[in-house]
MIDREN-953082 format. One line per 2 residues: number of its first residue (from 1); their letters; for each residue x, y, z of C-alpha. Coordinates in steps of 0.25 Angstrom, whole numbers. Layout:
BEGIN
NUM = A = X:Y:Z | ... $
This chain:
BEGIN
1 = MD = 0:0:0 | 5:12:-2 $
3 = SS = 2:28:1 | -8:28:-10 $
5 = DV = -15:14:-4 | -15:23:9 $
7 = LE = -21:36:8 | -32:27:0 $
9 = DK = -35:18:12 | -37:33:21 $
11 = DS = -53:37:23 | -55:47:13 $
13 = GP = -58:59:19 | -50:74:25 $
15 = EV = -39:72:30 | -38:77:46 $
17 = QL = -24:84:48 | -19:86:64 $
19 = NL = -14:97:67 | -6:93:79 $
21 = PG = -3:105:89 | 15:106:90 $
23 = SV = 17:100:103 | 9:87:100 $
25 = IS = 17:86:87 | 27:87:95 $
27 = RI = 24:76:103 | 19:67:95 $
29 = EE = 35:70:87 | 39:66:101 $
31 = LM = 33:54:104 | 34:48:90 $
33 = GG = 50:50:89 | 50:63:81 $
35 = TE = 47:64:67 | 53:64:52 $
37 = QF = 60:78:48 | 52:77:35 $
39 = DS = 38:80:45 | 45:91:49 $
41 = EE = 37:106:43 | 53:112:46 $
43 = FD = 58:102:36 | 67:105:26 $
45 = AV = 70:98:13 | 81:106:9 $
47 = AY = 88:106:21 | 87:93:24 $
49 = IN = 93:86:11 | 104:98:14 $
51 = RV = 104:91:26 | 105:76:24 $
53 = FP = 115:80:10 | 124:90:14 $
55 = TE = 134:88:3 | 135:85:-10 $
57 = QS = 143:73:-6 | 131:68:2 $
59 = LS = 122:68:-11 | 127:55:-13 $
61 = GV = 118:49:-2 | 103:53:-9 $
63 = ES = 100:40:-14 | 103:33:-3 $
65 = AA = 95:46:5 | 84:45:-5 $
67 = AR = 84:28:0 | 80:33:13 $
69 = CE = 70:42:12 | 62:33:2 $
71 = FR = 64:22:13 | 58:31:24 $
73 = LA = 47:36:15 | 44:19:12 $
75 = SV = 45:17:28 | 36:28:30 $
77 = QH = 27:23:22 | 26:8:25 $
79 = DI = 22:15:40 | 10:24:35 $
81 = RR = 5:11:27 | 6:4:37 $
83 = LV = 0:15:49 | -13:17:40 $
85 = RA = -14:2:40 | -15:1:54 $
87 = QH = -25:13:55 | -35:4:45 $
89 = DQ = -34:-8:54 | -37:-1:66 $
91 = RV = -50:6:61 | -54:-8:54 $
93 = AG = -52:-12:68 | -60:-2:77 $
95 = HQ = -72:-2:67 | -72:-19:69 $
97 = AL = -72:-16:84 | -84:-7:84 $
99 = LD = -92:-18:76 | -87:-28:86 $
101 = AQ = -91:-17:98 | -106:-16:91 $
103 = HS = -109:-29:88 | -104:-32:105 $
105 = IA = -115:-21:109 | -127:-27:98 $
107 = EL = -124:-42:104 | -124:-36:120 $
109 = AL = -136:-29:119 | -144:-41:113 $
111 = QV = -139:-48:126 | -147:-36:134 $
113 = AD = -159:-37:128 | -158:-52:130 $
115 = IN = -157:-52:144 | -167:-42:146 $
117 = KK = -176:-49:140 | -173:-60:151 $
119 = AE = -173:-52:160 | -189:-48:157 $
121 = RS = -191:-61:155 | -185:-66:168 $
123 = ES = -194:-56:176 | -206:-59:170 $
125 = MV = -205:-73:177 | -202:-70:189 $
127 = RE = -213:-61:191 | -222:-70:186 $
129 = IT = -216:-81:196 | -218:-73:207 $
131 = AE = -232:-66:204 | -237:-78:214 $
133 = IK = -228:-75:224 | -231:-61:227 $
135 = QL = -245:-64:225 | -244:-73:237 $
137 = DC = -234:-63:246 | -245:-54:245 $
139 = AK = -256:-64:250 | -246:-67:260 $
141 = WN = -245:-52:264 | -260:-48:262 $
143 = LT = -261:-61:272 | -252:-56:283 $
145 = AA = -257:-44:283 | -271:-49:286 $
147 = IT = -267:-57:296 | -261:-46:303 $
149 = AL = -272:-36:301 | -281:-49:308 $
151 = NH = -270:-50:319 | -272:-35:323 $
153 = LH = -287:-34:320 | -287:-46:331 $
155 = ML = -280:-40:341 | -286:-27:339 $
157 = AG = -300:-33:342 | -296:-39:354 $
159 = GA = -286:-31:358 | -295:-19:358 $
161 = AS = -302:-27:368 | -292:-30:377 $
163 = LR = -289:-14:377 | -302:-11:381 $
165 = TL = -303:-20:391 | -289:-18:398 $
167 = AQ = -293:-3:397 | -305:-5:406 $
169 = KR = -297:-15:416 | -285:-4:416 $
171 = QY = -277:-14:414 | -266:-4:407 $
173 = KE = -253:-11:409 | -259:-24:401 $
175 = LV = -268:-14:390 | -255:-8:386 $
177 = LP = -248:-18:376 | -262:-22:370 $
179 = LQ = -263:-8:366 | -250:-3:362 $
181 = AI = -254:-19:351 | -265:-13:348 $
183 = ME = -260:0:343 | -250:-7:335 $
185 = VL = -262:-18:329 | -270:-2:326 $
187 = EQ = -256:4:317 | -257:-10:311 $
189 = LE = -271:-10:306 | -270:6:303 $
191 = MY = -273:2:287 | -284:-4:290 $
193 = RD = -293:9:293 | -304:5:282 $
195 = IK = -308:-8:291 | -320:-5:298 $
197 = EL = -318:-16:309 | -304:-12:313 $
199 = NA = -307:2:312 | -318:-1:324 $
201 = LR = -306:-8:331 | -297:3:331 $
203 = DE = -307:14:336 | -309:5:348 $
205 = VH = -294:5:350 | -294:20:350 $
207 = AI = -305:21:359 | -299:13:369 $
209 = RA = -287:19:369 | -296:36:370 $
211 = QL = -302:26:381 | -289:22:389 $
213 = AQ = -283:35:387 | -297:41:395 $
215 = QI = -295:29:407 | -281:28:409 $
217 = LA = -282:45:409 | -293:44:419 $
219 = DF = -286:34:427 | -273:44:430 $
221 = KE = -283:56:432 | -292:45:441 $
223 = AL = -278:40:450 | -273:55:452 $
225 = TG = -285:62:454 | -293:53:462 $
227 = GG = -287:52:474 | -289:40:482 $
229 = KT = -300:36:476 | -294:31:463 $
231 = TI = -291:16:458 | -281:18:448 $
233 = SP = -266:14:453 | -254:21:448 $
235 = RT = -252:8:441 | -262:8:433 $
237 = LS = -258:22:429 | -244:18:428 $
239 = EA = -248:8:417 | -260:16:411 $
241 = CA = -248:26:406 | -243:15:396 $
243 = VV = -255:15:391 | -256:29:391 $
245 = DA = -242:27:382 | -248:17:372 $
247 = LE = -260:28:369 | -259:40:361 $
249 = PH = -248:51:364 | -260:61:369 $
251 = VK = -266:51:378 | -251:52:387 $
253 = QE = -250:67:385 | -263:70:391 $
255 = LI = -260:62:401 | -247:68:404 $
257 = KW = -252:83:403 | -263:77:412 $
259 = LI = -254:71:422 | -247:84:421 $
261 = SM = -258:92:425 | -261:85:436 $
263 = QL = -249:86:442 | -249:101:440 $
265 = QE = -261:104:447 | -256:106:461 $
267 = YE = -245:118:456 | -255:125:448 $
269 = HL = -264:126:458 | -254:129:469 $
271 = FS = -244:140:461 | -257:147:451 $
273 = GE = -257:161:450 | -266:164:460 $
275 = QE = -256:159:471 | -244:167:477 $
277 = EA = -235:153:477 | -236:156:462 $
279 = WV = -227:170:460 | -212:170:458 $
281 = SH = -210:169:472 | -213:157:474 $
283 = VE = -209:150:459 | -200:140:469 $
285 = RR = -213:135:475 | -217:129:462 $
287 = YA = -205:123:459 | -204:116:472 $
289 = WL = -220:111:471 | -215:105:457 $
291 = KK = -203:97:464 | -213:92:473 $
293 = HL = -223:89:467 | -214:80:456 $
295 = LR = -209:72:466 | -222:69:471 $
297 = FE = -225:66:456 | -213:55:454 $
299 = DS = -215:48:468 | -229:47:465 $
301 = LA = -238:46:450 | -225:46:443 $
303 = QA = -221:33:448 | -232:29:441 $
305 = LP = -230:37:426 | -222:33:416 $
307 = AA = -207:38:415 | -207:42:401 $
309 = WR = -219:52:403 | -208:60:413 $
311 = LS = -221:67:420 | -213:74:430 $
313 = ER = -205:81:419 | -219:86:412 $
315 = IA = -224:89:424 | -211:97:427 $
317 = HR = -211:103:414 | -226:107:416 $
319 = FC = -224:115:429 | -213:121:422 $
321 = KI = -224:126:411 | -234:129:420 $
323 = TR = -224:137:431 | -217:146:418 $
325 = KA = -233:150:414 | -237:154:430 $
327 = LS = -224:161:432 | -225:168:420 $
329 = EI = -238:173:421 | -238:176:438 $
331 = MQ = -227:184:435 | -233:192:422 $
333 = AR = -245:194:431 | -237:197:443 $
335 = RN = -224:205:434 | -224:218:446 $
337 = EV = -222:208:457 | -208:202:451 $
339 = DV = -195:206:455 | -181:203:450 $
341 = KL = -177:196:462 | -191:188:462 $
343 = LL = -188:183:446 | -172:180:447 $
345 = YA = -177:171:462 | -189:166:451 $
347 = IQ = -179:163:439 | -169:155:447 $
349 = KT = -180:147:455 | -185:143:443 $
351 = YN = -172:140:436 | -168:132:446 $
353 = FE = -182:124:445 | -178:122:431 $
355 = LL = -165:116:432 | -171:106:444 $
357 = LH = -179:102:432 | -169:101:424 $
359 = KR = -160:94:430 | -172:83:435 $
361 = FV = -178:83:419 | -166:87:410 $
363 = GT = -166:75:399 | -180:73:395 $
365 = EL = -187:75:384 | -196:86:389 $
367 = GA = -184:94:385 | -187:93:371 $
369 = EG = -198:105:375 | -189:114:374 $
371 = VE = -184:124:383 | -193:135:384 $
373 = GG = -183:146:385 | -181:160:394 $
375 = VK = -175:161:409 | -162:152:411 $
377 = PL = -156:151:424 | -152:162:434 $
379 = VF = -137:157:435 | -126:170:434 $
381 = DD = -114:158:427 | -109:164:413 $
383 = DD = -114:151:408 | -129:149:409 $
385 = KE = -129:135:404 | -124:127:417 $
387 = VE = -131:131:428 | -124:125:444 $
389 = TD = -135:118:453 | -131:112:465 $
391 = DN = -118:101:461 | -124:99:445 $
393 = TV = -123:108:432 | -134:107:426 $
395 = NT = -135:111:411 | -147:118:407 $
397 = KG = -147:121:392 | -156:119:384 $
399 = SP = -164:112:398 | -180:113:394 $
401 = WV = -183:116:412 | -174:129:412 $
403 = GL = -181:140:409 | -194:132:407 $
405 = IG = -200:141:420 | -191:151:420 $
407 = AC = -196:157:405 | -209:163:414 $
409 = FE = -196:174:420 | -191:179:407 $
411 = PH = -200:189:404 | -197:197:419 $
413 = LS = -182:196:416 | -182:211:413 $
415 = LY = -183:213:429 | -169:205:430 $
417 = IT = -163:215:419 | -170:226:426 $
419 = SL = -163:221:439 | -149:221:432 $
421 = DT = -152:236:426 | -154:239:440 $
423 = NL = -141:235:443 | -133:239:434 $
425 = RA = -139:252:435 | -133:251:449 $
427 = LM = -120:245:446 | -118:256:436 $
429 = DR = -120:268:446 | -111:262:454 $
431 = FI = -99:260:444 | -105:276:439 $
433 = QD = -103:282:453 | -89:275:452 $
435 = AK = -84:282:440 | -88:296:444 $
437 = SA = -80:293:456 | -64:301:458 $
439 = DP = -59:288:461 | -67:277:449 $
441 = GA = -55:267:452 | -58:267:466 $
443 = CS = -74:266:465 | -75:253:455 $
445 = GE = -60:250:454 | -55:245:443 $
447 = VG = -51:229:436 | -36:228:435 $
449 = SG = -26:237:440 | -19:250:436 $
451 = AG = -25:262:427 | -35:260:415 $
453 = AV = -41:247:422 | -56:241:418 $
455 = MS = -65:248:429 | -70:239:438 $
457 = SC = -85:245:436 | -85:238:423 $
459 = AD = -79:225:426 | -92:225:437 $
461 = LF = -101:230:427 | -99:217:415 $
463 = LF = -100:205:429 | -111:212:432 $
465 = YK = -114:210:417 | -111:198:416 $
467 = KC = -117:192:428 | -133:198:422 $
469 = LA = -128:193:407 | -128:178:414 $
471 = QC = -138:180:425 | -147:185:413 $
473 = AT = -140:175:403 | -149:164:415 $
475 = LS = -162:171:416 | -164:172:400 $
477 = TG = -157:173:386 | -169:182:379 $
479 = EP = -173:195:381 | -169:199:395 $
481 = MR = -154:195:390 | -155:206:379 $
483 = EL = -161:217:389 | -151:213:398 $
485 = AG = -141:217:386 | -147:230:386 $
487 = VF = -144:235:401 | -131:230:398 $
489 = GK = -128:238:386 | -134:250:396 $
491 = YL = -125:248:408 | -114:247:397 $
493 = RE = -116:262:392 | -118:268:406 $
495 = YA = -105:261:411 | -98:269:398 $
497 = GG = -105:282:401 | -107:280:416 $
499 = VL = -92:274:421 | -83:274:410 $
501 = QA = -85:289:407 | -87:293:421 $
503 = AL = -71:286:422 | -66:295:411 $
505 = PR = -61:308:417 | -66:321:418 $
507 = AA = -78:315:410 | -91:321:411 $
509 = AP = -103:315:419 | -107:301:415 $
511 = AL = -117:299:403 | -124:286:403 $
513 = AV = -126:288:387 | -117:285:377 $
515 = PS = -115:298:369 | -115:306:383 $
517 = LV = -103:296:386 | -98:299:372 $
519 = TN = -101:314:374 | -93:314:389 $
521 = LQ = -81:306:382 | -80:316:370 $
523 = GL = -79:328:381 | -66:321:386 $
525 = LR = -60:324:374 | -56:338:374 $
527 = DD = -43:347:371 | -45:354:383 $
529 = AP = -45:344:394 | -33:342:405 $
531 = RY = -25:330:402 | -29:317:411 $
533 = TR = -22:310:421 | -16:299:423 $
535 = QE = -28:294:433 | -37:298:421 $
537 = IA = -30:291:412 | -32:279:420 $
539 = KI = -46:282:420 | -49:285:405 $
541 = TS = -41:271:401 | -50:264:413 $
543 = VI = -60:267:402 | -54:261:392 $
545 = TT = -51:248:396 | -62:247:405 $
547 = SE = -72:253:390 | -63:241:384 $
549 = YC = -68:232:397 | -82:236:394 $
551 = LE = -81:236:378 | -76:221:377 $
553 = TT = -84:215:390 | -97:223:383 $
555 = IH = -93:215:368 | -93:201:376 $
557 = LE = -106:204:384 | -112:207:371 $
559 = QK = -108:192:366 | -113:186:380 $
561 = LK = -127:193:377 | -129:187:365 $
563 = EK = -123:173:369 | -132:173:380 $
565 = IS = -145:182:375 | -158:171:365 $
567 = PN = -149:171:350 | -161:180:346 $
569 = LA = -158:190:355 | -143:191:352 $
571 = DK = -144:199:341 | -151:212:352 $
573 = ID = -139:211:359 | -129:224:355 $
575 = LA = -120:230:365 | -111:237:355 $
577 = PE = -115:251:357 | -110:248:373 $
579 = QD = -97:243:366 | -97:256:357 $
581 = LF = -98:263:369 | -85:258:375 $
583 = HK = -77:258:362 | -82:273:363 $
585 = MI = -76:275:377 | -61:268:374 $
587 = SN = -62:279:362 | -65:291:369 $
589 = CI = -56:286:381 | -44:284:371 $
591 = QL = -46:297:365 | -45:304:380 $
593 = LV = -32:299:381 | -26:305:368 $
595 = QD = -32:317:369 | -23:316:383 $
597 = LE = -12:310:375 | -14:322:367 $
599 = MA = -16:334:374 | -4:331:380 $
601 = CE = 6:330:369 | -4:343:365 $
603 = PA = 7:353:370 | 19:347:364 $
605 = LQ = 14:347:350 | 11:364:354 $
607 = AM = 26:365:359 | 26:357:345 $
609 = TK = 20:370:336 | 28:381:343 $
611 = IS = 42:376:340 | 49:384:330 $
613 = WL = 50:372:320 | 57:383:309 $
615 = HF = 68:387:317 | 74:372:320 $
617 = DN = 89:372:318 | 91:358:319 $
619 = VG = 85:345:322 | 85:341:337 $
621 = DQ = 79:331:347 | 66:328:346 $
623 = SS = 57:342:352 | 52:345:365 $
625 = YV = 36:342:361 | 41:329:356 $
627 = TQ = 45:325:369 | 35:331:376 $
629 = II = 24:320:369 | 33:310:372 $
631 = MH = 31:311:386 | 16:315:386 $
633 = LK = 17:300:377 | 27:294:387 $
635 = NT = 19:299:399 | 2:296:395 $
637 = VP = 3:284:386 | 10:272:395 $
639 = NL = 0:278:405 | -11:273:394 $
641 = RD = -4:261:391 | -4:255:404 $
643 = NL = -18:261:409 | -23:253:395 $
645 = AS = -14:241:396 | -27:233:396 $
647 = SR = -32:238:385 | -19:240:375 $
649 = KY = -28:242:363 | -34:254:367 $
651 = FT = -20:259:371 | -16:257:357 $
653 = QF = -29:265:353 | -23:275:360 $
655 = CI = -12:276:354 | -16:276:341 $
657 = RF = -26:287:343 | -15:296:349 $
659 = AN = -6:293:337 | -20:297:327 $
661 = SF = -22:309:337 | -8:315:341 $
663 = IP = -1:313:328 | -12:322:319 $
665 = KF = -9:332:331 | 7:332:329 $
667 = IQ = 4:333:315 | -3:346:314 $
669 = NI = 7:351:324 | 17:346:314 $
671 = YK = 9:358:306 | 10:368:315 $
673 = CK = 26:368:317 | 29:379:305 $
675 = PI = 34:384:300 | 47:372:299 $
677 = ST = 60:371:295 | 66:361:288 $
679 = VG = 74:356:303 | 62:361:310 $
681 = SE = 54:350:300 | 66:340:305 $
683 = QL = 65:343:319 | 48:341:319 $
685 = LL = 52:328:310 | 60:323:322 $
687 = DT = 52:324:332 | 39:319:324 $
689 = HM = 49:306:323 | 51:305:335 $
691 = LK = 36:308:340 | 33:297:330 $
693 = TA = 41:289:338 | 35:291:351 $
695 = LL = 22:287:346 | 26:275:340 $
697 = EL = 30:270:353 | 19:276:360 $
699 = PS = 12:264:363 | 24:259:372 $
701 = IG = 28:272:375 | 36:271:389 $
703 = SD = 33:256:391 | 44:248:394 $
705 = VK = 38:237:384 | 40:242:371 $
707 = RQ = 29:239:362 | 26:238:347 $
709 = AP = 17:247:343 | 4:245:337 $
711 = TT = 3:243:324 | -8:251:321 $
713 = YT = -3:263:330 | 11:264:323 $
715 = KV = 5:266:311 | -3:276:316 $
717 = VI = 8:283:321 | 16:280:310 $
719 = KL = 7:285:298 | 6:297:307 $
721 = MT = 17:303:311 | 22:298:296 $
723 = KA = 15:310:291 | 21:321:302 $
725 = EM = 35:316:297 | 30:318:282 $
727 = IL = 25:332:285 | 39:337:291 $
729 = KL = 46:329:278 | 35:338:270 $
731 = VM = 38:351:278 | 56:346:276 $
733 = AP = 55:344:260 | 59:356:252 $
735 = LD = 48:362:244 | 52:373:237 $
737 = GN = 55:368:221 | 47:355:219 $
739 = LE = 32:359:224 | 25:348:218 $
741 = GF = 37:336:224 | 32:341:237 $
743 = VA = 20:341:235 | 21:328:232 $
745 = QF = 31:323:244 | 20:329:253 $
747 = VQ = 9:320:247 | 18:309:247 $
749 = LL = 21:308:260 | 7:313:267 $
751 = PE = -3:306:257 | -13:307:266 $
753 = ST = -10:325:268 | -22:336:264 $
755 = LA = -19:349:257 | -20:358:272 $
757 = EF = -8:348:275 | 0:351:264 $
759 = HK = -2:365:269 | 2:363:281 $
761 = VL = 15:357:277 | 17:369:267 $
763 = DM = 16:377:279 | 26:372:287 $
765 = KG = 35:372:275 | 33:387:277 $
767 = AK = 30:386:263 | 25:401:257 $
769 = MS = 16:399:245 | 6:406:237 $
771 = KT = -7:401:235 | -6:399:221 $
773 = QL = 8:391:225 | 0:384:236 $
775 = GS = -14:382:225 | -2:371:215 $
777 = LD = 3:366:228 | -13:361:233 $
779 = AL = -15:357:218 | -4:350:219 $
781 = FK = -4:344:232 | -18:340:227 $
783 = DI = -14:332:216 | -5:325:221 $
785 = TK = -12:320:231 | -25:316:220 $
787 = NM = -15:311:210 | -8:301:223 $
789 = HN = -22:296:227 | -24:293:215 $
791 = DN = -12:285:211 | -16:278:226 $
793 = K = -29:274:221 $
């Protein structure tokens, strides 16, 4: 087969040309071991011939080279024919495999269809075989049901007569089991309601049960109310209780209700609203009556009744409900006769009784009836979850007994809150009187030792608050607790206005209202007041530490109130106004101390402006006014630091406020030092640097232990004092010649300065300019400032 034959064997159709990426072709060449150089697109036949026959002498080998090429060509043609044949054989084999697969699938489908037909025939045969068996099984089931029904009918007919006979003879013990069996039979025959005879038997049984219920109730009434004439024995009653358990639930409920009512008849008569024994002052007699009655009941009638009925517990529970209603009505009717002492007495006795019932009946099913909220036990423990009684600690949380009676006292707890208000009023009057005295420390004392300690009156107030909160939490967590929070806030405001304000030196008459308090404190901040003595400084720092104590304790108090009060009232507890009041008190006291120190430094600042800075010849040591300022700092700050040792953060606030107030005043006095020479500017710059150093050491000045100043304070001092240094450097800068450069330098060194400060610097330099020149400088200053702000954005 030649090449033409190969072309004829190929499928006729469009020639498909594959365009593969260069990377793919390179990879194929790498796997195939390379390609012939003749296949390359860059093959140059002339260059190839010249390389094979480089000289004339090499032409002698042309024939041998041609022979090699022909041999190579023949080998390639042979490979092509071989590959074409192999491709053709594979195509034929694939087609044959496809035909074989199709044939196998057809045979498989025939086999599946045959299997389905056989399965259908088998199912039909099974149905034919089992049809008769199903009929027999159904007949068997129907026969069994009929026999069972007939047996039940026989039991029902004979059992009804037996029940009637046993009921008439009051043989309750022998009656229980037949009654239960008959009730089960009736349930089994429930499906045969269309049979009249069966319905007649059912009605007869129900009539017997109703007759039994009436008969047993009558037996109980006769046995318990008939006196000595009754023929019903306790044993008969005990056997009758088993019958009651087998009857409808309402029969048992009715009997128990009658028993409880009968047991409490005497109580309702003895403590009716018309009797003096019913008044709250005799509440303990009510509880004593129940204790004695339950003891008698458990020794007599309770022996004949089932323990599962829990008659003692039910009697006690009903007693509590009756007592709560009776006490509520009588206290409402005689409201004017209820006072705090009587109310607390009744609450305490009631809680003791409820606790006794809790210990006696805890863990029973009656607890499922829930706690009827209201009044809680009267204890002074901060944790009101446990109550110490005798030698046992009883957990009353979630008890169905504690608060069952005491709920009736909650509407009257406003009397208790009023009593607390009266007691706090007396306590506050004593505190205010002590604060007005000449020596508050001697009258009210201080918590801790040394000046600046917290006033003892503050600790006494919050100790009283703690006791009131604990006591009120044991009485109620409802509306009375919210009223108590209002009383707390009221006397916190009075303490700030009447005690803390009165303790301040040279204060006006104490004012209890918040606006008056702020006004009086602001009245202390005046420029013409003399300096405070060490004793007065101690009073101010004592007010700061006391206010801090009040602030922190008030925050804690608010949290405790929200924890203890009912969740639906927690959002109504708000002591934020009182906290803000103590914040303002602290802030104003710190301002008093700042103003006092500024007043001490004021003469030195005045002396600074009176120095003739224009005639300085040389720069020496720091000036005397700087020495005076540093001396005042050393005399004042260590005492304040010691007094505020327990309130370090407020001492830091004092330092920051003093720096924010004093340094701007110092800068304003720098502006007043005009005219000034270059040497004078250098001297003033030296003084500024020395003062800056002293201010940076202010928090630890005069202390043996050197501490690093707070970062916030250091930033304030560096920022403000750097401004003062930059002002003096601008004063020393030359002005002649390059006005634009001077303005640019001013804006660069003092980017936050105003045009007025620019004029002040020019005045210090003694620059004499016309209005036109000054106007151009102002315009230049505004343009440069505007451009700098735009660049920063």
